[in-house]
N, C-alpha and C positions, 0 to 999 in steps of 0.2 A: 686328586682324589675327588670324587663326588661328594656332596654334602653328607656328613655323618648322620644327620638326623633321617634324611632320606634312606640311606642304607640300611639304619636301623629298623625304620619302619617297613622298608620292604621284606625284611626279614622276620618280622613281627616279634622284635625283641622288645622286652618290658624289663624296666629296672628293679632290682631287688634291694630294699633297705638293709635287710641283714648283711649283705656283703659289701655295704658303703661303695656303691657305685656311683662315681661322679666322673664324667668323661670330660676330657680337653679336645678342642679342635682346632684351637688357634696355632696356625704353623710357625709363627714367630716365637711365640712362648716355648713350642716343642722343640724347637731348634735350639734356642738358647739354653734350654735343660742339657740336653745331650751335649753342647758345647762346654759346659761347665764341668763335664765328667772328662774332658780330654780324650774321649774315646776316638781311635782311628781304626785304619785298616788292619792294624796288628792286634786289636782288642777284642777279648770276648767278653760279653756284656750279658748279665743276668738280669731279667724283668721280672718283678712280682706283680701280680694283678694287671694284665697288659689290656684288660677291657676291650675296646673295640680296635685296639691296635693302632692307634693314632701314634702314640709315643714310640711305639715298637718300630713303625715304619721309619722314622727319623733315625732311630738307633742304627737299623738295619742298613739305611743309607750311607751311615758314617763310620760303622764298626765292621770288624772282620764277620762276626757272627753274633746273635742275639738268641738266647734260650728264655723264652717267656712262659712263666707259671700263670694259669687262670683256672679259678674254680669253678666259673659258671660254663658250663658243657652248652648252654643254649647260644653261647657266642661263636660256636664253632662255625656255622655258615657266614656269619659276619667277617670273622678273622680269615677265613679261606677267601673272600674277596678283597678284604683292605690289605693283607699280606700276600696276595697272589703273585705279585711282581718281585718279592724279595726271597728268592731261595736260600739265603742265610737267616732268616728268621724261621727259628722252631717253637712250636708252641706245647707246652705239656699241660693237659688239662688234670691238674691235681692241686690239692692244697698243700703249698708250699710249707706251711707250719709243721706238717707231718712228714716232710721229707727230711732223712738222714743226711745231713750235710756233709759229714765226713765221708760218706759214700758216694755223693754227688760230686765232691770236690777231686775224688779219684780220677774221674773222667775230664776234668777240667784243668787248662792253665791257669796262671793267675788271672784274675779277672775284675771287672767293675759291675756294680749293681747301678742301675738307673730305673726308677719306678715312681708313678704316681700312686703312693700306697693308700689302700683302705685303711682309713683311719683306726678302725676298731683293731688292728693287729700292729699298728705302728711301733710301740715300744716294745713289745714282744719280739716282733721280727728284727729289729735293730740289735737287741740283745742277743739274738740267735746268732748273727754275724759276729758279734764283739765276743761272744763266750766260745763259740765252737769253730769258727772259721780258721784255716791255715793260709788261704789263698787268696782272700778278698783284698783289693788294693784301694778302694774307695766306694762310697755310698752317695750318690746324688738322689735325694728323694724328696717329693713332694709331701709334706706334711701339715697337721694344722698349726696354726702360726703359733699358739700357745705351747704346743709340745716342741716345736723348733726352738724357743727361747729357752724352755728346760734342758733341750741337748746341749746349747751353747752357753749356758749361764756362768757367771763367776761368783765364787764364794761370797758370802754375806748379801746375797740378795734373795728374793722371796721364790724366784724360780730355780733356785740352786738346789739339787736333790741328789738321791741317791744314783739315779740314771745318769745325771751329768757326770758325777766322779766315775761311774762305771765305763762310760764311753772313753773318758779322759785317759784312762789307762792304756788305751790301744790306739787312740785316733784323735787329730785335731779336728775340731767341729766348728763350722761358721754357717751362717745364713747369708746366702748368695742373691736370694731374690724374694720379694714379697708378692705373693699373688691373691689379688681381690676374688672373691666368691663369685662374682658375677662371670669370671672366666671359664666357670664350669657348668655342665649341664646333666643332671638337674642342678639348681643352683643349691649348694649346701648352707646350713646355717652359720658358718664360720669361713674367716679367711684362712688362707693357707702361706706357706713359705717353703721355698727349696733350701734344703741343708745339705752341706757337703761334709762328709766325714772321710778324711784322709788318714789311712791306717800306717803306722810307723812301728816298726820292730823295736821292742824295748823302749817304746816312748817313756813309760814310767817304770823302771825295774823294780819289782818286787822279789821278795823271797818265796811267796806262796799266793798265787793268784786267788784260789779259794778263800784264803783267810782276808784277803783285800776285799773281796766281794761281801763276805760275812761283816767285815768291819764298816763298809758303808752303809749295808742294810740296817747293821745294829745302831749307827750313829743317827739315821733318820727314823728308827722305828718309832719314836715319840719325839718330835720335834720340840715340844715344850719341856722335855727333861734335860738335864746335863748330860755331856757325853760320859762322865763317871757313871751315873745313874744306868745309862744304856749299855756301857760295858759290862757292869755288873750283873745286869738281867740278860743280855745276849750273850756272854760268853761264861756265865756261871762262875765270875771272878768275886773274890771276897772285896770288902771296900779299900782295904790296905793294898790289894793287888793291882786294883784299878786306878789308885792315885800313884801308885809307883810306875805304873805303865805310861801315864799322863806326864809325871816328871820325867822320866827317861827320853820322852820327846818334845819337852820344852813346851808342853800344853798346859794351859791355865786349868785348874780342876773344875772351875765352873764354866768352862767352854762349852758352847752346843755345836752340834755336828755341822751346821751350816756354815761356821766360821772358819772350817778347814779346807785348805786347797787340796786338789788331788795328790799333790806331791806330799803335802802333810799326812794325809791318809795313807799313804804308801810306806812312810817311816812309822807310822802308829801301827800299820798291819805287820810290818817286819818284826817290832818289840812284841807285838802280842804272839806272833808266830814262834818267838823265841820262849816266851813267857808259857805258852801253851805245851811246849815240849817239855819244859823244866818239871 
């Protein structure tokens, strides 16, 4: 493919900060991102924020088909050129965050997500798949490096939080590659990392997923407060009820949310589900 900067210039494209547009043109890096996904000629891939189509091209070369979402309609002529040789690449010019995922998945087989994500939607987009998807098998996504660490953190670390435990309910998370900021243009202010989320059915079984999500949000609502205090405030429990719930789970009443593993959060949410029903 012709130099990307030349193509963008020819079409009069200008970057827009509000959409977090930072493109990659290094072919080896792009190929390695696709390779991490395991996509092959039997795989349908969803891409969010396809930009100038450099990653889209590599996905299309490896996969059965790629359905790419792009919010910036000014990229239409650029993508028409960069993806012209790939009939299995389809671009939908739409804001993916406004898409009804359940409706979209009616038209899709099981699929993988591969994306160089706009940083401003990273967490909300990941949670869209974690909470709503029935067919996603994996996410291989480029994200800000500090966000990558939060996705993959272990309990009792500063990076561990509600989103870590939320992801852990459905998927294994690992950082597969660190990417320095100089690999992008325009050059962003932070380094990045490629994270792989591999979804597993019933990874951590719980009685009620909504209660699990409420539990972790409650536990991290105020990190300086004890879990007991957060349960009292978040679930409108009496002090005695909160103590009884923690005791039933073998959790010290002075414990804080960041000390609990996702598995222990699951146990806590199950006890809370029973308590709230009674």
